[in-house]
C-alpha positions in Angstrom: -0.1 0.0 -0.2 1.5 3.4 -0.7 1.7 6.2 1.4 -0.2 9.2 1.3 1.9 12.2 0.5 1.9 15.4 2.8 3.4 18.6 2.7 5.8 19.6 4.9 4.6 23.1 5.2 2.7 23.9 8.5 -1.1 24.2 7.8 -1.2 23.0 4.2 -3.6 20.1 3.9 -3.1 19.7 0.1 -2.9 15.7 -0.3 -2.9 16.2 -4.1 -1.2 17.3 -7.2 2.5 17.0 -7.4 5.1 17.2 -4.8 8.6 17.9 -4.4 11.3 16.5 -2.7 13.8 18.8 -0.9 17.1 18.6 -3.2 19.9 16.7 -2.4 22.3 19.7 -4.1 24.0 20.9 -0.9 23.7 24.4 -1.7 20.0 24.6 -2.9 19.2 22.0 0.3 19.9 24.6 2.3 18.5 27.5 0.9 15.3 25.7 0.9 15.9 24.4 4.6 16.7 28.2 5.6 13.3 29.3 3.7 11.4 26.4 5.5 12.5 26.6 8.9 9.8 28.8 10.2 7.0 27.1 8.2 7.8 23.5 8.7 4.9 21.4 11.0 6.8 19.8 13.8 4.1 16.8 13.5 5.9 16.4 9.9 9.7 16.5 11.0 9.4 12.7 11.4 8.9 12.2 7.5 11.8 10.2 6.4 10.8 12.1 2.6 9.9 15.5 3.1 7.5 16.5 0.6 6.3 20.2 -0.5 3.5 20.4 -2.6 3.0 22.4 -6.0 1.0 25.0 -4.0 4.1 26.2 -2.6 5.6 27.2 -6.3 5.1 29.7 -8.6 3.5 28.7 -12.0 6.8 29.4 -13.6 9.2 27.2 -11.5 6.9 23.9 -12.6 8.0 22.7 -15.8 7.2 19.7 -17.7 9.4 16.3 -18.1 9.8 14.6 -21.6 7.3 11.8 -19.8 5.1 14.6 -18.6 6.0 14.7 -15.2 5.6 18.1 -12.7 9.2 19.4 -12.4 11.2 22.1 -10.8 13.3 24.9 -12.1 16.8 24.8 -11.1 16.4 27.7 -9.7 12.8 27.1 -8.1 12.5 27.7 -4.3 8.9 27.6 -2.2 7.8 30.4 -1.4 4.1 30.9 -1.8 1.1 30.3 1.0 3.8 29.8 3.5 2.4 30.7 7.1 3.6 31.2 10.7 
């Protein structure tokens, strides 16, 4: 059984659409973590694979891959609908 996806951002109830992993590249990862530090839901901190849903990205940050899957541009960072 597949685990339901859950956005790491506090008070975000989105459970559908595209979800994106925090980047592996150390510099990009740190930028994301610095931005998200104030907005992470503490109850989701245990998640092995932290995900951020498409609601927190600008439309122009979300691209289509050759297979039709949504992917993020290299410069995308979460910044929309972040609530303290």
